[in-house]
Legacy VTK file of the C-alpha trace (Angstrom):
# vtk DataFile Version 3.0
C-alpha trace
ASCII
DATASET POLYDATA
POINTS 100 float
-0.156 -0.126 0.236
1.727 3.626 -0.560
-0.212 6.416 0.736
0.692 9.948 0.548
-0.342 13.549 2.776
-2.835 16.310 1.982
-0.577 18.235 -0.777
-1.408 21.387 0.149
0.384 22.795 3.070
-1.999 24.182 4.838
-4.610 21.688 4.510
-1.883 19.245 5.670
-1.290 21.721 8.827
-4.909 22.047 9.300
-5.515 17.988 9.868
-2.332 17.565 11.580
-3.371 20.574 14.663
-6.861 18.801 14.885
-5.369 15.546 15.399
-6.230 14.091 12.195
-4.205 12.063 9.445
-3.178 13.801 6.739
-3.593 11.253 4.414
-4.369 12.470 0.662
-4.878 9.598 -0.859
-3.882 5.836 -0.992
-3.029 2.872 -3.937
-2.948 -0.846 -3.563
0.982 -1.372 -5.120
0.789 -4.128 -7.952
3.726 -6.882 -7.713
5.628 -4.719 -10.252
5.080 -1.270 -8.486
6.123 -3.036 -5.179
9.808 -4.082 -6.922
9.866 -0.759 -8.259
9.622 1.062 -4.786
12.090 -1.314 -3.003
14.555 -0.522 -6.021
14.000 3.086 -6.074
13.879 3.318 -1.957
16.948 0.878 -2.053
19.018 3.491 -4.068
17.592 6.143 -2.303
19.148 5.240 0.990
22.995 4.688 2.459
22.116 1.460 3.390
21.964 0.875 -0.276
20.236 -2.405 -2.084
21.043 -5.633 -1.886
22.231 -6.860 -5.630
21.461 -10.544 -7.740
24.505 -11.758 -9.460
23.084 -10.574 -12.583
22.672 -7.450 -11.310
26.333 -7.164 -9.538
27.646 -7.606 -13.604
25.296 -4.880 -14.504
26.359 -2.094 -12.464
29.898 -2.809 -12.883
29.582 0.005 -15.144
27.807 2.468 -12.909
30.577 2.170 -10.389
33.277 2.581 -13.514
31.667 5.553 -13.774
31.766 6.759 -10.129
28.088 6.721 -9.829
28.042 4.155 -7.403
30.061 1.481 -4.943
29.799 -1.307 -3.533
29.701 -1.564 0.297
31.290 -4.284 2.896
28.611 -6.500 2.266
27.964 -6.204 -1.516
25.146 -3.871 -1.409
25.216 -0.547 -4.034
25.028 2.723 -2.654
24.963 5.764 -4.908
27.760 8.684 -4.796
26.261 12.026 -4.746
26.507 11.616 -9.086
24.969 8.719 -8.767
22.014 10.355 -7.109
21.862 12.680 -9.823
21.027 9.733 -12.283
18.655 7.871 -9.725
15.521 7.597 -11.886
17.725 6.129 -14.631
19.376 3.538 -12.572
16.350 2.652 -10.581
14.419 2.052 -14.049
17.110 0.104 -15.223
17.318 -2.374 -12.137
13.845 -2.644 -12.097
13.476 -3.740 -15.765
16.453 -6.541 -15.429
14.146 -7.829 -12.188
11.151 -7.673 -14.223
12.702 -10.361 -16.670
13.983 -13.210 -14.218
LINES 1 101
100 0 1 2 3 4 5 6 7 8 9 10 11 12 13 14 15 16 17 18 19 20 21 22 23 24 25 26 27 28 29 30 31 32 33 34 35 36 37 38 39 40 41 42 43 44 45 46 47 48 49 50 51 52 53 54 55 56 57 58 59 60 61 62 63 64 65 66 67 68 69 70 71 72 73 74 75 76 77 78 79 80 81 82 83 84 85 86 87 88 89 90 91 92 93 94 95 96 97 98 99
């Protein structure tokens, strides 16, 4: 389930001040959307993203370009330069994951 807060700040503030959950909407995620969320959120954190063997070989070129690095546990962690390419990198890994 994905949810989001009320968009207009004044509506959000009014709700929170009244002790009301400021939810603006929600949606049920499909399996494909859920996997895309895992990839995107993993890449957005300093904890990084666990990679399959197939993905690890795919991201070698990203590491060589300075967009990411593998931490001590083998997770992909993006560099500041990689953050600028986050959407494209997440889309690429999501596409790879959809084929296995």
